[in-house]
N, C-alpha and C positions, 0 to 999 in steps of 0.2 A: 508389682507395677507393670511388669511385662505382659501379664496375662490379658488385660484388655486390648493391648496393642496386637498381640498375637491373634486374639479372637477377631479383631477388625480385619486383619490381613486374611485370615481364613475366609471370612465373609466376602471379602473383596475378590479373592481369586476363585471362589466356588462358582460353578455354573449356575446361571440364573434358575431359580426354582428349586435348587438342591442345597441351599445354604444350611438348612436344618440338618440334613444328613451329614454334611461335612463338619458342622459344628459338633454333632454327636460323636463323630470319629475323633475330633480334637479333644473333647472332654473325656472320652474313654481313655485315650492315650495319656492325658494329663493325670487323671485320677489313678490309673494303673501304676504310673510312676510314683505317685504319692503313697500308694499301698505297698509296693514292692521295694521301694528305695530304702526305707528303714530296715526292712527284713534283710536285704542284701548287705547293707552296711553293718548290721549286727553279726551276720555270719562271717563276713570278712574280718571284722574286729576280733571275734572269738578265735578264729583260726590263724590269722596272720598279724594281728596287732592293729592298733588304732591308725597308724599311718597308711596301711593298705586301703582302708576305706576312702581316704582322701586322694591317694594316688589313683585309685580306680575311678573316682568321680572326675578327677582332672583329665584322665586319659579318655574316658567316655565323652566328656564335654568337648575336648579337643578333636576327637575323632568325628564327632557329628557336626562340628561347627563349619568345616570346609564344605561338605556336601550341601549343608543347609544354606550357607552363604552363596554358593554358586546356583542354587535352585531358586532362590528368592528373586523376584522381578519387581521392577518399578515401571509403571507406564510412562511412556515418553511424554515429556512436557510437564511432569510433576516434579517439584523440587523437594529436596530433603537435605537438611543440614543441621548444625548444632542449635541454631536459633529456633528452628521448628521443633526440634526434640525437646527443648526446654519448654516451649509453649504446650507441647503435647503432655508433658509431665504435669504442668499446671492444670490443664483441662481434665486429665485423668483423675488427678487428686480432687478437683472441683466436683466432678460428677461421681466420684468414688468408684462405682462399678460400671458406669456408662462410658461412652466414648463418642467423639464426633468423628465421623469417617474422614472429613477433610483435614482434621488435625493430624491424622496419621501421616499424611504426606506433606505437611507443612503449608497447607493452604488456609490455615485458620486466620 
């Protein structure tokens, strides 16, 4: 459910005319993680036990969340809140793999 929202954000912050390039970078990073994640999890589980894979996942998620949260921006004048988040979830589910750009920022 987060992928369409992340794709919309990448499209929104990309320089005009370069959206395809940046979407390609996003998809490459996403599918690289899909490919190497199970491999890394299997290696960690074999060598250190099942808990090591989950501790590593939690540590990496926590380590990246702070820089990501500080780097993400919202244009001034756009609102974002729980009500708009619920509407976004509804619209993302409604369109399955599509999104409405205004929905991302709560202007739906």
